[in-house]
C-alpha positions in Angstrom: 32.7 -7.3 20.0 31.7 -10.8 18.9 27.8 -11.2 18.4 26.8 -14.6 19.0 23.9 -16.5 16.9 22.1 -16.8 20.0 21.9 -13.1 20.6 20.7 -12.2 16.8 18.4 -14.9 17.3 16.7 -13.2 20.4 16.9 -9.8 19.0 14.8 -11.7 15.8 12.6 -12.9 18.1 12.1 -9.4 19.9 11.5 -7.2 17.0 11.1 -9.7 13.9 13.7 -8.0 11.9 16.1 -10.0 9.3 19.2 -11.8 10.7 21.3 -9.5 9.0 20.0 -6.5 10.2 19.7 -7.8 13.9 23.5 -8.5 13.5 24.5 -5.5 12.4 22.2 -3.9 15.1 24.0 -5.7 17.8 27.2 -4.9 16.3 26.5 -1.0 15.9 25.3 -0.9 19.9 28.0 -3.1 21.1 25.4 -5.8 22.2 23.3 -3.5 23.7 19.5 -4.8 23.0 17.9 -1.8 23.8 20.3 0.3 21.9 20.2 -2.4 18.9 16.0 -1.8 18.8 16.3 1.7 18.8 18.9 1.4 16.1 16.3 -1.0 14.0 13.2 1.6 15.2 15.6 4.5 13.4 16.3 2.2 10.3 12.9 2.0 9.7 12.2 5.7 10.0 15.0 6.2 7.5 13.4 3.7 5.0 10.2 5.1 5.3 11.4 8.6 4.1 13.0 7.3 1.6 10.1 5.5 0.2 7.9 8.3 0.9 7.2 9.2 -2.9 6.6 5.7 -3.8 2.9 3.9 -4.8 1.8 1.8 -2.4 -1.2 0.8 -4.3 -1.0 -3.4 -3.3 -2.4 -4.3 0.4 -5.0 -5.6 1.8 -8.4 -4.5 3.3 -9.7 -5.6 6.8 -13.4 -5.3 7.9 -14.0 -6.4 11.7 -16.4 -5.3 14.5 -16.4 -4.9 18.1 -18.1 -8.0 20.6 -21.4 -5.9 20.7 -21.5 -5.8 17.1 -22.7 -2.4 17.0 -19.6 -0.6 15.7 -17.0 -1.4 12.6 -13.9 -0.5 11.2 -12.9 -1.3 7.6 -9.1 -0.3 6.9 -6.6 -0.5 3.9 -3.1 -0.9 4.4 -1.1 -0.5 1.4 2.0 -1.7 0.3 4.0 -1.5 -2.9 4.2 -5.3 -4.2 1.2 -8.0 -4.2 4.2 -10.3 -2.7 4.1 -8.3 0.5 0.5 -7.9 0.5 0.1 -11.8 0.6 2.1 -12.5 3.6 0.7 -13.8 6.4 2.7 -11.4 8.8 1.4 -8.7 6.8 -2.2 -9.4 6.7 -1.8 -10.2 10.4 -0.8 -6.7 10.9 -3.5 -4.8 9.0 -5.8 -7.1 11.7 -4.2 -5.8 14.5 -4.2 -2.3 13.4 -7.8 -2.7 12.6 -8.5 -4.4 16.3 -6.6 -1.4 17.9 -8.7 1.4 15.9 -11.7 -0.7 17.3 -10.3 -0.7 20.8 -9.4 2.6 21.0 -12.8 4.0 19.5 -10.6 5.9 16.5 -12.8 7.3 13.3 -9.9 8.5 11.2 -6.3 7.2 10.2 -4.9 10.2 11.5 -6.3 9.3 14.9 -4.9 6.0 14.7 -1.1 7.0 14.3 -0.8 8.3 18.2 -2.5 4.6 19.3 -0.6 2.6 21.6 0.2 -1.0 20.3 2.8 -3.1 22.0 4.7 -0.5 23.8 4.8 1.6 20.9 2.6 3.9 18.5 1.0 2.2 15.8 2.9 5.3 13.6 6.2 3.8 15.1 5.1 0.4 14.4 4.6 1.2 11.0 7.8 2.5 10.4 9.3 -0.7 11.9 7.5 -2.8 9.2 8.9 -0.2 6.7 12.3 -1.6 8.2 11.9 -5.0 8.2 10.1 -5.1 4.7 11.7 -2.5 2.9 8.3 -0.9 0.9 6.3 1.7 1.6 3.6 0.9 3.9 0.9 3.2 5.3 -2.9 3.0 6.5 -4.5 4.3 3.3 -8.0 4.6 4.5 -9.7 3.8 7.8 -14.1 4.3 7.6 -16.6 3.3 10.6 -19.6 2.4 11.1 -22.1 2.6 14.5 -25.3 1.1 14.2 -27.8 -1.1 15.9 -26.1 -4.0 14.1 -23.0 -4.0 12.2 -22.3 -6.7 9.5 -18.6 -7.1 8.2 -17.8 -8.9 5.0 -14.1 -8.9 3.4 -14.0 -9.7 -0.3 -11.9 -11.1 -3.0 -9.0 -12.2 -1.0 -8.8 -8.7 1.0 -9.2 -6.7 -1.7 -12.6 -5.2 -1.0 -14.0 -4.7 2.9 -17.5 -3.8 3.5 -19.3 -2.6 6.9 -23.2 -2.6 6.4 -25.1 -0.9 9.6 -28.6 -2.0 10.2 -31.7 -0.5 12.3 -32.2 -3.7 14.2 -30.8 -5.4 16.9 -28.1 -8.2 15.8 -29.9 -11.7 15.4 -29.2 -14.8 12.9 -31.6 -13.1 10.3 -30.1 -9.9 10.7 -26.8 -11.0 10.3 -27.5 -13.3 7.3 -29.1 -10.3 5.4 -26.6 -7.7 6.5 -23.9 -10.3 4.7 -26.2 -10.7 1.5 -26.0 -6.8 1.4 -22.4 -6.2 2.3 -22.1 -8.6 -0.9 -24.1 -6.4 -3.1 -22.3 -3.2 -1.9 -18.8 -5.2 -2.7 -20.2 -6.2 -6.1 -22.6 -3.1 -7.4 -20.3 -0.1 -5.6 -23.6 2.0 -5.2 -23.0 5.7 -4.1 -25.2 6.0 -1.0 -28.2 3.8 0.7 -31.1 6.1 -0.7 -31.4 8.8 -3.3 -31.9 11.3 -0.6 -28.4 10.7 0.3 -26.9 11.1 -3.1 -24.3 14.2 -2.9 -25.7 17.3 -5.1 -22.3 16.9 -7.2 -22.9 13.6 -8.2 -26.7 14.4 -9.5 -25.3 17.8 -11.2 -22.5 15.5 -13.3 -25.1 12.9 -14.2 -27.5 15.5 -15.4 -24.5 17.3 -17.8 -24.0 13.6 -19.1 -27.3 12.9 -19.8 -28.0 16.3 -21.5 -24.5 16.3 -23.8 -26.0 12.5 -24.4 -29.6 13.4 -25.7 -27.8 16.6 -27.6 -25.4 14.2 -29.2 -28.8 11.9 -30.3 -30.1 14.5 -31.6 -32.8 15.1 -29.6 -35.0 18.2 -29.7 -34.4 21.1 -27.1 -37.9 21.4 -26.0 -37.7 17.7 -24.2 -33.8 17.2 -23.6 -34.9 18.3 -19.6 -37.5 15.5 -19.4 -35.1 13.0 -21.2 -32.1 14.2 -18.3 -34.4 13.6 -15.3 -35.5 10.2 -16.6 -31.5 9.4 -17.3 -30.9 10.7 -13.4 -33.9 8.6 -12.2 -32.3 5.5 -13.9 -29.0 6.2 -12.3 -30.5 6.8 -8.8 -32.4 3.4 -9.3 -29.2 1.4 -10.5 -26.8 3.1 -8.2 -28.4 3.8 -4.7 -28.6 1.0 -2.4 -31.7 0.0 -1.1 -33.5 0.8 -5.0 -30.7 -1.6 -6.7 -32.0 -5.3 -7.7 -31.0 -7.8 -5.2 -28.0 -9.6 -7.2 -29.5 -12.8 -5.6 -33.1 -12.6 -6.8 -33.9 -9.7 -9.5 -37.3 -9.8 -9.1 -36.8 -7.3 -5.9 -35.1 -4.2 -4.8 -32.6 -4.5 -2.0 -35.4 -2.4 0.4 -37.9 -5.0 -0.6 -35.5 -8.1 -0.1 -34.7 -6.5 3.6 -38.4 -6.0 4.3 -38.8 -9.5 3.7 -36.5 -10.8 6.3 -37.9 -8.9 9.3 -40.7 -5.9 9.2 -39.0 -2.3 9.0 -35.6 -3.7 8.7 -33.5 -0.8 6.6 -29.8 -0.2 6.0 -28.7 3.0 8.1 -25.1 3.3 6.5 -22.3 1.4 5.1 -18.8 2.0 4.1 -16.9 0.1 1.1 -13.2 0.2 0.7 -11.3 -1.3 -2.2 -7.8 -1.3 -3.4 
């Protein structure tokens, strides 16, 4: 049957699919719009299956908080090319997914897949996007932070997203301090909030590196252990958030900076997600 331009345009507005895809979908379904939408969804699923083994290393990272600003989600929506990552519709879709994660209280990307979004599950919406764009698109990472105050930050054109959880109620001062700390995390990539939180496997690896370095430099065996502990201490100072020098003022640590903002203010948790 003949398909009119108006019908094609109507389906395009309903689905966001390309003109030729919409025309073919209507032809295949004899002008039945519901059947045409199903056709487009199936096409998306087929494309998704075909692209499953492709590398999706581009994309955007979105960081958001709820209205109460005590819970945050940072989400990495990946795609195959920088061209798609810079598309406003793709960025908008990533923001929709992040909002859906917040509103539905999900704490993992697996949980997000079954959340309803515009009458479909997120998994179906992802397949729909794959069908439209023709690239592998997936939620590669999703992290959450809950705290008295959560401050989000997006760095370098959606390439890095940070959430900072603080132990004081939200205020202008806490917000400003949280933003400063989030920028610090984006730039310096600390391994944990404090030395007490560092995983033993990280410390074991650093001790091994320190020992090999000391022996390679010809240090006597009987003082190597002392050198190694000094090496680990330096590592912790440089790589744990509260001990790091504040990038805006190297005369103080992050811990000291927060204390100067509000007595007792500290970071309880953070998440950093990057491409």
